[in-house]
C-alpha positions in Angstrom: 12.9 -28.0 -83.5 13.3 -30.9 -81.1 16.0 -29.1 -79.2 13.8 -25.9 -78.9 10.9 -28.0 -77.4 13.2 -29.8 -74.9 14.6 -26.3 -73.7 11.0 -25.1 -73.0 10.2 -28.2 -71.1 13.3 -27.7 -69.0 12.3 -24.1 -68.6 8.8 -24.8 -67.3 10.1 -27.5 -64.9 12.6 -24.9 -63.4 9.8 -22.5 -62.6 7.6 -24.9 -60.6 6.8 -23.9 -57.1 6.0 -26.1 -54.1 2.4 -26.0 -53.0 1.8 -23.2 -50.4 1.1 -24.5 -46.8 -0.5 -22.8 -43.8 1.4 -23.2 -40.5 -0.7 -25.6 -38.2 -1.7 -24.1 -34.8 1.0 -24.6 -32.1 -0.5 -27.6 -30.1 1.9 -26.7 -27.3 0.1 -23.5 -26.4 -2.6 -24.6 -24.0 -5.9 -23.1 -22.9 -5.9 -21.1 -19.6 -7.2 -23.7 -17.4 -4.7 -26.3 -18.4 -1.7 -23.9 -18.5 -2.4 -23.0 -14.7 -2.9 -26.7 -13.9 0.6 -27.6 -15.4 2.5 -24.7 -13.9 4.4 -25.5 -10.8 4.3 -22.1 -9.2 0.5 -21.8 -9.5 -0.5 -25.0 -7.7 -2.7 -23.1 -5.1 -4.2 -20.7 -7.7 -5.3 -23.9 -9.7 -6.7 -25.4 -6.5 -8.8 -22.2 -6.0 -10.0 -22.3 -9.7 -11.2 -25.9 -9.2 -12.9 -25.0 -5.9 -14.7 -22.1 -7.4 -15.6 -23.8 -10.6 -13.5 -21.5 -12.9 -11.1 -24.3 -14.0 -13.3 -25.8 -16.6 -14.7 -22.4 -17.8 -11.1 -21.3 -18.5 -10.6 -24.0 -21.1 -13.5 -22.7 -23.1 -13.3 -20.4 -26.0 -12.6 -17.2 -24.2 -10.9 -14.9 -24.6 -9.6 -14.6 -21.1 -6.9 -12.7 -19.3 -5.7 -14.6 -16.2 -4.1 -12.7 -13.4 -2.3 -15.6 -11.6 -0.8 -15.2 -8.1 2.1 -17.4 -7.4 2.1 -20.0 -4.6 4.3 -17.6 -2.6 1.7 -15.0 -2.9 -0.9 -17.2 -1.4 1.5 -18.3 1.4 1.8 -14.6 2.5 -1.9 -14.5 3.2 -1.7 -17.9 5.1 -2.7 -20.4 2.4 -0.3 -23.2 2.1 -2.3 -26.2 1.0 -5.4 -26.7 -1.3 -7.4 -27.8 1.7 -7.0 -24.3 3.2 -9.5 -23.1 0.7 -12.2 -25.5 2.3 -12.1 -23.3 5.5 -13.1 -20.1 3.6 -16.6 -18.7 2.8 -17.1 -20.1 -0.8 -19.0 -17.2 -2.1 -16.3 -14.7 -1.0 -13.6 -17.1 -2.3 -15.4 -17.2 -5.8 -15.6 -13.5 -5.9 -12.0 -13.0 -5.0 -10.9 -15.5 -7.6 -13.3 -14.1 -10.2 -11.6 -10.7 -9.7 -8.4 -12.3 -11.1 -10.1 -13.3 -14.3 -11.0 -11.0 -17.1 -13.4 -11.7 -20.1 -11.1 -10.3 -22.7 -7.5 -10.7 -23.9 -5.6 -7.8 -22.5 -2.0 -7.4 -23.5 0.4 -5.0 -21.9 0.5 -2.9 -25.2 -3.4 -2.7 -24.9 -3.1 -0.6 -21.6 -2.6 3.2 -22.0 1.0 4.3 -21.9 1.7 5.7 -18.2 -2.1 5.0 -17.3 -3.0 5.3 -13.7 -5.7 3.1 -12.3 -7.4 2.4 -15.7 -10.5 0.3 -15.0 -11.3 -3.2 -16.6 -14.2 -5.5 -16.0 -13.6 -8.9 -14.3 -15.6 -12.1 -14.0 -16.5 -11.0 -10.5 -18.6 -8.2 -12.1 -16.4 -5.6 -10.2 -13.7 -3.5 -11.9 -10.1 -3.8 -11.3 -7.5 -1.1 -11.7 -4.4 -1.3 -13.9 -1.4 1.1 -13.7 1.4 1.1 -16.3 4.7 2.9 -16.2 6.0 2.8 -19.8 7.7 6.0 -20.6 9.6 8.6 -18.4 10.0 12.3 -19.1 13.6 11.9 -20.0 12.9 9.7 -22.9 13.5 6.4 -21.3 11.4 3.3 -21.6 9.9 1.7 -18.4 8.1 -1.6 -18.2 6.3 -1.8 -14.9 2.7 -3.0 -14.5 0.3 -3.2 -11.4 -3.2 -4.7 -11.2 -5.1 -3.3 -8.2 -1.7 -2.6 -6.5 -0.2 -6.1 -7.2 2.9 -6.1 -9.4 3.1 -8.2 -12.6 6.4 -10.2 -12.4 5.8 -12.1 -15.6 4.0 -10.4 -18.6 2.0 -11.4 -21.5 2.2 -15.4 -21.3 0.5 -16.6 -24.4 -2.4 -18.9 -24.1 -4.6 -20.6 -26.8 -7.6 -18.7 -25.5 -6.1 -15.4 -24.3 -3.0 -14.4 -22.1 -1.8 -14.5 -18.6 0.0 -12.1 -16.2 1.7 -13.5 -13.2 1.1 -11.5 -9.9 3.3 -11.1 -6.8 0.3 -10.8 -4.6 -3.4 -12.0 -4.3 -5.8 -9.0 -4.8 -8.3 -9.0 -2.0 -11.1 -6.4 -2.5 -13.6 -5.5 0.2 -16.3 -5.7 -2.5 -19.4 -4.6 -0.4 -17.7 -2.2 2.1 -17.4 1.6 1.8 -14.1 3.3 3.2 -16.5 4.4 6.0 -17.7 0.9 6.7 -14.0 -0.3 6.7 -12.9 2.3 9.2 -15.9 1.6 11.3 -15.0 -2.0 11.6 -11.4 -1.3 12.8 -11.3 0.0 16.5 -7.6 0.9 16.1 -8.8 3.9 14.1 -11.6 5.0 16.5 -10.1 8.4 17.4 -9.7 9.0 13.5 -13.4 8.2 13.0 -14.5 10.5 15.9 -12.4 13.3 14.5 -13.9 13.0 11.1 -17.4 13.0 12.7 -16.7 16.0 14.8 -15.5 18.1 11.8 -18.3 16.9 9.4 -16.1 15.0 7.2 -17.5 11.4 7.9 -20.8 11.2 6.1 -19.2 11.7 2.6 -17.2 8.6 3.0 -20.4 6.5 2.6 -21.2 7.8 -0.8 -20.3 7.1 -4.4 -17.6 9.8 -4.6 -14.0 8.3 -4.4 -11.4 8.8 -1.8 -7.9 7.6 -0.9 -7.7 7.8 2.9 -4.5 7.8 4.8 -5.6 6.7 8.2 -3.6 7.3 11.4 -4.4 4.9 14.1 -5.0 5.9 17.7 -1.3 5.8 18.6 -0.3 7.9 15.5 -2.8 10.6 16.6 -1.5 10.5 20.2 1.9 11.2 18.7 0.4 14.6 17.7 -1.5 15.4 20.8 -4.9 14.0 19.8 -6.8 11.4 22.0 -10.3 10.5 22.6 -10.6 12.6 25.7 -8.9 15.7 24.1 -11.0 15.4 21.0 -14.1 15.2 23.1 -13.3 18.4 24.8 -12.3 20.2 21.7 -14.5 23.2 20.4 -14.8 22.5 16.7 -15.6 26.0 15.8 -12.1 27.0 16.8 -10.2 24.7 14.5 -9.6 24.3 10.8 -11.2 20.8 10.3 -10.0 20.5 6.8 -6.4 20.9 7.9 -6.7 19.0 11.3 -8.6 15.8 9.9 -9.1 16.6 6.2 -5.3 16.4 5.8 -5.9 12.6 5.7 -8.4 12.6 2.8 -7.5 12.7 -0.9 -10.7 13.5 -2.9 -11.7 12.1 -6.2 -8.6 9.8 -6.5 -8.0 6.2 -6.2 -4.4 5.6 -5.5 -2.7 2.4 -4.5 0.6 2.4 -2.8 2.1 1.1 -6.0 1.0 4.0 -7.8 3.6 6.0 -6.1 6.3 3.8 -7.8 4.6 4.5 -11.2 4.7 8.3 -10.3 8.5 7.9 -9.7 8.8 6.4 -13.1 6.7 8.8 -15.3 6.7 12.0 -13.3 9.8 14.3 -13.2 9.3 15.0 -9.4 7.9 11.5 -8.6 5.0 12.9 -6.6 1.3 13.7 -7.0 0.6 17.2 -5.6 -2.7 18.5 -4.6 -4.3 21.3 -2.3 -6.3 20.4 0.6 -10.0 20.8 0.1 -11.1 24.4 0.9 -7.5 25.2 2.1 -4.3 26.8 1.0 -2.3 24.0 2.2 -0.4 21.9 -0.3 0.2 18.2 -0.1 2.4 15.7 -1.9 1.8 12.0 -2.1 4.9 10.0 -3.4 7.0 6.9 -2.9 8.5 4.1 -4.4 10.5 0.8 -3.9 12.7 0.7 -0.8 15.9 -0.8 -2.0 17.5 -3.2 -1.1 14.3 -4.6 0.3 12.2 -4.0 -2.7 9.3 -3.2 -0.5 7.0 -0.4 -1.6 6.9 2.7 0.7 4.9 5.9 0.5 4.7 9.3 2.2 2.8 12.4 2.7 4.3 16.0 2.7 2.4 18.9 4.1 3.5 22.5 3.0 1.8 25.8 3.1 1.9 28.5 0.3 1.5 28.0 -3.3 3.2 24.7 -4.2 6.0 22.1 -3.6 8.9 24.5 -3.6 7.6 25.9 -0.2 9.3 24.5 3.0 7.5 21.3 4.2 5.7 21.6 7.5 5.8 17.9 8.1 6.7 14.6 6.2 5.4 11.1 7.2 6.3 8.0 5.6 5.1 4.4 5.8 6.3 1.0 4.5 3.7 -1.2 2.8 2.3 -3.5 5.2 -0.8 -5.6 5.6 -2.8 -2.5 6.6 -2.3 -0.7 3.3 -4.1 -1.1 -0.1 -7.5 -1.7 1.6 -9.6 -1.6 -1.7 -13.2 -0.7 -0.8 -16.3 0.0 -3.1 -15.5 3.8 -3.0 -11.8 4.0 -2.6 -8.8 2.9 -0.7 -7.7 3.0 3.0 -3.9 3.2 3.7 -2.3 3.1 7.2 -0.4 6.1 8.3 2.4 5.7 10.7 2.2 9.1 12.4 -0.2 12.0 12.6 0.4 15.0 10.4 -1.1 18.1 12.2 -1.3 19.1 15.9 -4.4 20.9 17.2 -2.3 23.9 17.7 -1.3 24.1 14.1 -5.0 24.0 13.0 -6.3 26.8 15.4 -8.2 29.3 13.3 -6.5 32.8 13.1 
């Protein structure tokens, strides 16, 4: 009997479990403001957060998604020291920095697969645009992400109150300018502006409809035989305005140059194809990274007939430069290196 009781005690002792414990939060994961402050490649971004009053806010409850440009990104726009922010208009600076902050936690997996220019709210009260290449038609997996044309070079950094994406460029929207106002403020495109006015394509650029404008400057139009003098003498009734100047307008689309890289990943032909408005002419907008420089480039191709299989009339390409990705309130303006159509090609039959 005593032996049996002893065996039961041993059996109960062998079944004893340690108390369950819940893992304590990782105290090494910092809130957004402190993380940026202590990151060596974001020294200038943190200075901008302090200058605009966002640094303390980003240590709050959140959640936040921080789109953090590197110091090198600020260097490319001429900012090398924290004191450089003192020379800027403070209201404009606050709006630009607020555009890099989102009042939500946005992971890469939250963004639609192969989404193009998906809109999300920011602390500047202006939407930004996200494009994600995640899958290609041949079954491969991609992993490229762009916020308003700026590439994410480090994704989904975990923060205590959200997450962070590292950008290779500073996003600089023209918050209060339409594409019409942007063009009006750049004399180098004055002949293009005059042509849009002559063929009744100008007024629409001040409205709420969205446009992607491929803007040839005065020299680019001169290359195809269009100058201020020749345009002034032109009888508009004898020309196809939607071909001669409408060729530079993409309606109801909002494409950054980086979107051409996304097209190249997710589309079997790497191009967005469309017909010109009120015309049988067919356009292609495409591009991608230019190796080995890794710059982005894009191009337009004009065809006649029923689709991209037809022989191209003309193709024009352009590297990404400071004149591209001009984000406005109703679209984008890109610089085009050459004109597309000569006046002779646009004469009405």
